[in-house]
N, CA, C and O of each residue as an XYZ file, in Angstrom:
504
protein
N     -35.854     13.975   -219.714
C     -34.520     13.939   -220.273
C     -34.209     12.514   -220.679
O     -34.456     11.589   -219.905
N     -33.683     12.317   -221.846
C     -33.380     11.000   -222.379
C     -31.871     10.831   -222.485
O     -31.163     11.756   -222.883
N     -31.386      9.656   -222.130
C     -29.962      9.369   -222.221
C     -29.714      8.403   -223.363
O     -30.514      7.499   -223.605
N     -28.625      8.589   -224.055
C     -28.213      7.651   -225.081
C     -28.008      6.290   -224.410
O     -27.398      6.214   -223.343
N     -28.513      5.213   -225.029
C     -28.440      3.888   -224.398
C     -27.016      3.430   -224.150
O     -26.779      2.647   -223.230
N     -26.058      3.895   -224.944
C     -24.673      3.469   -224.742
C     -23.994      4.238   -223.613
O     -22.914      3.855   -223.163
N     -24.614      5.309   -223.158
C     -24.051      6.120   -222.087
C     -24.247      5.406   -220.763
O     -25.350      4.948   -220.462
N     -23.181      5.306   -219.963
C     -23.300      4.634   -218.678
C     -23.997      5.545   -217.681
O     -23.850      6.767   -217.716
N     -24.752      4.926   -216.799
C     -25.483      5.658   -215.781
C     -24.792      5.465   -214.436
O     -24.349      4.362   -214.117
N     -24.700      6.510   -213.663
C     -24.078      6.432   -212.353
C     -25.157      6.302   -211.305
O     -26.121      7.066   -211.291
N     -24.991      5.329   -210.425
C     -25.923      5.097   -209.330
C     -25.698      6.173   -208.273
O     -24.620      6.764   -208.208
N     -26.697      6.425   -207.457
C     -26.546      7.411   -206.394
C     -25.556      6.941   -205.333
O     -25.020      7.749   -204.573
N     -25.315      5.632   -205.285
C     -24.316      5.119   -204.347
C     -22.944      5.369   -204.956
O     -22.629      4.850   -206.026
N     -22.136      6.159   -204.276
C     -20.847      6.613   -204.782
C     -19.972      5.448   -205.225
O     -19.854      4.444   -204.523
N     -19.360      5.592   -206.397
C     -18.400      4.615   -206.871
C     -18.983      3.425   -207.601
O     -18.237      2.525   -207.986
N     -20.292      3.386   -207.808
C     -20.904      2.243   -208.459
C     -21.446      2.690   -209.816
O     -22.288      3.585   -209.893
N     -20.960      2.065   -210.873
C     -21.393      2.411   -212.219
C     -22.042      1.181   -212.832
O     -21.529      0.071   -212.689
N     -23.161      1.369   -213.512
C     -23.916      0.257   -214.079
C     -24.109      0.414   -215.574
O     -24.093      1.528   -216.099
N     -24.295     -0.715   -216.264
C     -24.706     -0.665   -217.655
C     -26.220     -0.563   -217.706
O     -26.879     -0.653   -216.670
N     -26.778     -0.379   -218.886
C     -28.232     -0.174   -218.974
C     -28.979     -1.509   -218.954
O     -29.034     -2.223   -219.955
N     -29.539     -1.819   -217.816
C     -30.363     -2.993   -217.528
C     -31.643     -2.420   -216.929
O     -31.588     -1.369   -216.290
N     -32.799     -3.070   -217.111
C     -34.029     -2.538   -216.506
C     -33.816     -2.169   -215.026
O     -33.188     -2.910   -214.270
N     -34.346     -1.026   -214.644
C     -34.084     -0.447   -213.323
C     -34.351     -1.399   -212.164
O     -33.551     -1.461   -211.230
N     -35.466     -2.149   -212.202
C     -35.763     -3.046   -211.084
C     -34.757     -4.186   -211.003
O     -34.351     -4.579   -209.909
N     -34.354     -4.716   -212.144
C     -33.355     -5.793   -212.145
C     -31.995     -5.255   -211.726
O     -31.269     -5.910   -210.977
N     -31.651     -4.076   -212.201
C     -30.382     -3.453   -211.842
C     -30.296     -3.197   -210.342
O     -29.252     -3.418   -209.727
N     -31.393     -2.731   -209.756
C     -31.419     -2.492   -208.311
C     -31.208     -3.793   -207.548
O     -30.450     -3.828   -206.579
N     -31.877     -4.871   -207.981
C     -31.709     -6.164   -207.314
C     -30.294     -6.676   -207.456
O     -29.687     -7.114   -206.479
N     -29.756     -6.624   -208.684
C     -28.383     -7.084   -208.904
C     -27.396     -6.269   -208.072
O     -26.493     -6.834   -207.454
N     -27.560     -4.959   -208.053
C     -26.669     -4.087   -207.283
C     -26.699     -4.439   -205.800
O     -25.656     -4.590   -205.162
N     -27.910     -4.568   -205.262
C     -28.052     -4.915   -203.844
C     -27.449     -6.279   -203.549
O     -26.785     -6.462   -202.529
N     -27.682     -7.242   -204.447
C     -27.166     -8.600   -204.236
C     -25.643     -8.650   -204.350
O     -24.990     -9.377   -203.602
N     -25.073     -7.881   -205.283
C     -23.612     -7.837   -205.416
C     -22.999     -7.213   -204.162
O     -22.009     -7.724   -203.638
N     -23.575     -6.122   -203.683
C     -23.057     -5.491   -202.468
C     -23.195     -6.429   -201.275
O     -22.281     -6.532   -200.456
N     -24.335     -7.113   -201.172
C     -24.513     -8.079   -200.076
C     -23.454     -9.176   -200.153
O     -22.929     -9.601   -199.124
N     -23.138     -9.635   -201.351
C     -22.106    -10.664   -201.517
C     -20.737    -10.130   -201.106
O     -19.971    -10.826   -200.440
N     -20.431     -8.901   -201.500
C     -19.149     -8.295   -201.108
C     -19.035     -8.164   -199.598
O     -17.939     -8.259   -199.045
N     -20.164     -7.947   -198.928
C     -20.152     -7.804   -197.471
C     -19.935     -9.132   -196.749
O     -19.840     -9.157   -195.521
N     -19.856    -10.238   -197.495
C     -19.540    -11.527   -196.874
C     -18.044    -11.812   -196.907
O     -17.586    -12.799   -196.332
N     -17.283    -10.951   -197.578
C     -15.834    -11.142   -197.710
C     -15.139    -10.227   -196.704
O     -15.329     -9.011   -196.710
N     -14.336    -10.837   -195.847
C     -13.644    -10.095   -194.793
C     -12.142    -10.157   -194.977
O     -11.597    -11.172   -195.410
N     -11.481     -9.067   -194.646
C     -10.033     -9.070   -194.533
C      -9.746     -9.830   -193.235
O     -10.223     -9.420   -192.177
N      -8.983    -10.919   -193.287
C      -8.789    -11.723   -192.068
C      -8.078    -10.994   -190.928
O      -8.137    -11.436   -189.780
N      -7.413     -9.889   -191.233
C      -6.707     -9.156   -190.186
C      -7.541     -8.034   -189.575
O      -7.158     -7.455   -188.559
N      -8.686     -7.727   -190.196
C      -9.517     -6.609   -189.742
C     -10.958     -7.106   -189.613
O     -11.475     -7.701   -190.559
N     -11.613     -6.886   -188.495
C     -12.974     -7.409   -188.298
C     -14.064     -6.574   -188.985
O     -15.031     -6.157   -188.348
N     -13.895     -6.341   -190.275
C     -14.896     -5.618   -191.058
C     -14.846     -6.145   -192.487
O     -13.803     -6.609   -192.949
N     -15.984     -6.071   -193.185
C     -16.018     -6.595   -194.555
C     -15.344     -5.621   -195.521
O     -15.158     -4.445   -195.208
N     -14.980     -6.131   -196.702
C     -14.211     -5.334   -197.651
C     -14.998     -4.152   -198.214
O     -14.408     -3.136   -198.583
N     -16.329     -4.278   -198.283
C     -17.135     -3.164   -198.798
C     -17.125     -2.008   -197.801
O     -16.894     -0.861   -198.184
N     -17.373     -2.303   -196.532
C     -17.390     -1.258   -195.499
C     -15.993     -0.694   -195.243
O     -15.854      0.459   -194.834
N     -14.961     -1.501   -195.483
C     -13.591     -1.005   -195.326
C     -13.216     -0.012   -196.430
O     -12.233      0.718   -196.307
N     -14.005      0.010   -197.507
C     -13.695      0.905   -198.617
C     -12.676      0.333   -199.571
O     -12.022      1.077   -200.302
N     -12.531     -0.989   -199.577
C     -11.564     -1.627   -200.479
C     -12.103     -1.771   -201.897
O     -11.334     -2.003   -202.830
N     -13.420     -1.637   -202.070
C     -14.027     -1.746   -203.397
C     -14.130     -0.339   -203.979
O     -14.850      0.507   -203.449
N     -13.406     -0.095   -205.072
C     -13.388      1.229   -205.691
C     -14.462      1.383   -206.763
O     -14.996      2.477   -206.944
N     -14.787      0.303   -207.475
C     -15.757      0.427   -208.561
C     -16.425     -0.911   -208.820
O     -15.788     -1.964   -208.783
N     -17.727     -0.845   -209.083
C     -18.508     -2.014   -209.497
C     -19.214     -1.623   -210.781
O     -19.932     -0.625   -210.825
N     -19.009     -2.408   -211.822
C     -19.659     -2.146   -213.106
C     -20.432     -3.396   -213.509
O     -19.843     -4.463   -213.679
N     -21.740     -3.269   -213.662
C     -22.568     -4.377   -214.137
C     -22.886     -4.083   -215.597
O     -23.621     -3.147   -215.911
N     -22.323     -4.895   -216.479
C     -22.482     -4.664   -217.910
C     -23.798     -5.235   -218.422
O     -24.474     -5.988   -217.722
N     -24.153     -4.868   -219.652
C     -25.407     -5.324   -220.254
C     -25.546     -6.840   -220.262
O     -26.656     -7.360   -220.146
N     -24.427     -7.555   -220.400
C     -24.473     -9.020   -220.422
C     -24.420     -9.616   -219.011
O     -24.250    -10.824   -218.847
N     -24.565     -8.763   -218.004
C     -24.585     -9.127   -216.582
C     -23.224     -9.576   -216.050
O     -23.132    -10.196   -214.990
N     -22.174     -9.256   -216.799
C     -20.811     -9.473   -216.319
C     -20.514     -8.382   -215.303
O     -20.760     -7.205   -215.568
N     -19.991     -8.758   -214.148
C     -19.673     -7.794   -213.097
C     -18.162     -7.579   -213.085
O     -17.384     -8.523   -212.950
N     -17.769     -6.321   -213.228
C     -16.352     -5.961   -213.167
C     -16.137     -5.150   -211.899
O     -16.804     -4.144   -211.659
N     -15.199     -5.608   -211.102
C     -14.923     -4.975   -209.807
C     -13.476     -4.511   -209.788
O     -12.566     -5.269   -210.123
N     -13.273     -3.271   -209.397
C     -11.933     -2.734   -209.179
C     -11.810     -2.526   -207.680
O     -12.625     -1.839   -207.065
N     -10.789     -3.124   -207.107
C     -10.624     -3.044   -205.662
C      -9.155     -2.917   -205.305
O      -8.276     -2.998   -206.163
N      -8.914     -2.720   -204.037
C      -7.561     -2.593   -203.533
C      -7.433     -3.426   -202.265
O      -8.367     -4.126   -201.874
N      -6.301     -3.347   -201.646
C      -6.050     -3.983   -200.349
C      -5.595     -2.898   -199.384
O      -5.266     -1.789   -199.804
N      -5.576     -3.209   -198.112
C      -5.154     -2.206   -197.137
C      -3.683     -1.846   -197.327
O      -3.260     -0.746   -196.970
N      -2.902     -2.777   -197.891
C      -1.483     -2.523   -198.174
C      -1.036     -3.468   -199.285
O      -1.529     -4.594   -199.360
N      -0.119     -3.044   -200.147
C       0.345     -3.911   -201.235
C       0.916     -5.241   -200.741
O       0.823     -6.249   -201.442
N       1.494     -5.254   -199.565
C       2.081     -6.472   -199.017
C       1.112     -7.305   -198.201
O       1.541     -8.178   -197.445
N      -0.173     -7.062   -198.331
C      -1.204     -7.793   -197.586
C      -1.000     -9.294   -197.766
O      -0.827     -9.749   -198.897
N      -1.015    -10.080   -196.683
C      -0.765    -11.514   -196.771
C      -1.782    -12.286   -197.630
O      -1.479    -13.381   -198.102
N      -2.980    -11.728   -197.835
C      -3.996    -12.426   -198.632
C      -4.144    -11.827   -200.036
O      -5.152    -12.048   -200.707
N      -3.140    -11.074   -200.471
C      -3.210    -10.402   -201.778
C      -3.504    -11.381   -202.906
O      -4.257    -11.049   -203.822
N      -2.937    -12.562   -202.863
C      -3.157    -13.547   -203.919
C      -4.495    -14.255   -203.818
O      -4.986    -14.794   -204.810
N      -5.094    -14.261   -202.628
C      -6.346    -14.989   -202.395
C      -7.596    -14.112   -202.459
O      -8.654    -14.578   -202.880
N      -7.487    -12.871   -202.055
C      -8.657    -11.989   -201.944
C      -9.453    -11.865   -203.250
O     -10.681    -11.947   -203.205
N      -8.810    -11.671   -204.413
C      -9.609    -11.589   -205.643
C     -10.455    -12.847   -205.887
O     -11.584    -12.741   -206.366
N      -9.942    -14.002   -205.574
C     -10.702    -15.245   -205.713
C     -11.877    -15.306   -204.758
O     -12.951    -15.788   -205.118
N     -11.679    -14.822   -203.542
C     -12.783    -14.788   -202.568
C     -13.901    -13.892   -203.081
O     -15.079    -14.234   -202.980
N     -13.520    -12.735   -203.637
C     -14.509    -11.797   -204.171
C     -15.220    -12.407   -205.373
O     -16.443    -12.328   -205.483
N     -14.453    -13.014   -206.270
C     -15.045    -13.643   -207.456
C     -16.034    -14.741   -207.061
O     -17.117    -14.830   -207.640
N     -15.681    -15.564   -206.098
C     -16.574    -16.633   -205.644
C     -17.844    -16.080   -204.999
O     -18.939    -16.578   -205.262
N     -17.707    -15.067   -204.165
C     -18.872    -14.497   -203.474
C     -19.828    -13.846   -204.472
O     -21.029    -14.111   -204.438
N     -19.313    -13.008   -205.349
C     -20.160    -12.292   -206.298
C     -20.668    -13.242   -207.387
O     -21.785    -13.079   -207.878
N     -19.872    -14.212   -207.760
C     -20.278    -15.176   -208.777
C     -21.484    -16.002   -208.372
O     -22.159    -16.567   -209.232
N     -21.765    -16.082   -207.088
C     -22.921    -16.834   -206.588
C     -24.230    -16.034   -206.677
O     -25.302    -16.578   -206.410
N     -24.151    -14.763   -207.047
C     -25.348    -13.922   -207.153
C     -26.172    -14.384   -208.358
O     -25.650    -14.531   -209.463
N     -27.448    -14.605   -208.126
C     -28.351    -15.038   -209.196
C     -28.461    -13.966   -210.269
O     -28.701    -12.797   -209.968
N     -28.285    -14.370   -211.526
C     -28.419    -13.458   -212.649
C     -27.115    -12.877   -213.150
O     -27.098    -12.185   -214.168
N     -26.023    -13.145   -212.455
C     -24.707    -12.654   -212.870
C     -24.110    -13.662   -213.845
O     -24.155    -14.867   -213.597
N     -23.545    -13.171   -214.966
C     -22.961    -14.092   -215.951
C     -21.500    -14.405   -215.659
O     -20.983    -15.423   -216.118
N     -20.836    -13.552   -214.911
C     -19.433    -13.773   -214.580
C     -18.906    -12.611   -213.766
O     -19.585    -11.600   -213.588
N     -17.686    -12.768   -213.274
C     -17.073    -11.744   -212.426
C     -15.617    -11.571   -212.831
O     -14.895    -12.551   -213.020
N     -15.196    -10.333   -212.963
C     -13.801     -9.998   -213.242
C     -13.338     -9.051   -212.143
O     -13.882     -7.958   -211.986
N     -12.330     -9.474   -211.384
C     -11.816     -8.659   -210.284
C     -10.437     -8.138   -210.665
O      -9.533     -8.914   -210.973
N     -10.286     -6.830   -210.643
C      -8.999     -6.188   -210.919
C      -8.502     -5.519   -209.649
O      -9.272     -4.900   -208.914
N      -7.212     -5.650   -209.402
C      -6.599     -5.015   -208.236
C      -5.891     -3.744   -208.674
O      -5.303     -3.690   -209.755
N      -5.949     -2.724   -207.829
C      -5.229     -1.479   -208.061
C      -4.718     -0.950   -206.731
O      -5.274     -1.252   -205.675
N      -3.683     -0.179   -206.791
C      -3.192      0.496   -205.588
C      -3.165      2.006   -205.800
O      -2.499      2.738   -205.068
N      -3.902      2.459   -206.816
C      -4.043      3.883   -207.116
C      -5.518      4.254   -207.096
O      -6.253      3.736   -207.938
N      -5.991      5.073   -206.242
C      -5.227      5.673   -205.150
C      -5.008      4.646   -204.037
O      -5.767      3.686   -203.904
N      -3.976      4.859   -203.255
C      -3.736      3.945   -202.137
C      -4.903      4.002   -201.146
O      -5.519      5.050   -200.952
N      -5.190      2.870   -200.532
C      -6.236      2.817   -199.513
C      -5.759      3.554   -198.277
O      -4.586      3.483   -197.911
N      -6.689      4.269   -197.630
C      -6.421      4.897   -196.333
C      -7.631      4.632   -195.442
O      -8.718      4.370   -195.955
N      -7.471      4.693   -194.134
C      -8.602      4.487   -193.233
C      -9.752      5.468   -193.468
O     -10.878      5.194   -193.053
N      -9.499      6.589   -194.115
C     -10.559      7.560   -194.405
C     -11.613      6.979   -195.353
O     -12.719      7.515   -195.434
N     -11.298      5.906   -196.063
C     -12.239      5.267   -196.988
C     -13.253      4.386   -196.260
O     -14.242      3.962   -196.858
N     -13.021      4.107   -194.983
C     -13.922      3.234   -194.225
C     -15.255      3.910   -193.949
O     -15.324      5.116   -193.715
N     -16.310      3.107   -193.980
C     -17.626      3.612   -193.610
C     -17.685      3.790   -192.092
O     -16.818      3.319   -191.356
N     -18.717      4.473   -191.656
C     -18.931      4.633   -190.216
C     -19.104      3.266   -189.556
O     -18.624      3.040   -188.445
N     -19.798      2.349   -190.253
C     -20.001      0.996   -189.732
C     -18.662      0.297   -189.463
O     -18.493     -0.340   -188.423
N     -17.715      0.416   -190.397
C     -16.394     -0.201   -190.213
C     -15.641      0.480   -189.082
O     -14.965     -0.184   -188.297
N     -15.752      1.794   -188.993
C     -15.081      2.516   -187.915
C     -15.602      2.076   -186.562
O     -14.827      1.927   -185.617
N     -16.905      1.867   -186.458
C     -17.496      1.397   -185.196
C     -16.989     -0.009   -184.879
O     -16.630     -0.298   -183.737
N     -16.958     -0.890   -185.895
C     -16.500     -2.266   -185.687
C     -15.065     -2.298   -185.197
O     -14.691     -3.191   -184.437
N     -14.260     -1.339   -185.619
C     -12.867     -1.292   -185.217
C     -12.632     -0.458   -183.954
O     -11.507     -0.354   -183.466
N     -13.721      0.137   -183.432
C     -13.592      0.963   -182.238
C     -12.942      2.306   -182.512
O     -12.374      2.919   -181.608
N     -13.022      2.775   -183.769
C     -12.409      4.050   -184.146
C     -13.398      5.195   -184.110
O     -13.030      6.334   -184.400
N     -14.646      4.920   -183.761
C     -15.676      5.951   -183.848
C     -16.282      6.210   -182.501
O     -17.172      7.051   -182.376
């Protein structure tokens, strides 16, 4: 089966959409971007933003620009103004990335159900 090159491909990892880049490079970039996101922590919760489910979408475009759509645990989060910069700095350090654009959304609102099992264990909820 052949896909039109302009058609976006969905990764098996839920919520991650990629542009058409060679598969081995795309896998490395994806893993490295996720690893970078796992270095960013919500200062009020002892779990990283990826495991907390705060990252809704990651798009790696053909020009290696990374677009991230994320949320916060609450709109009034004390680090709302700083968190996008932390994410941009962490992901921007990934080798092969041309840039990072972080967009915030509160639709759908974040709920604890978005947390991974790893985050639930870290918080003692599992």
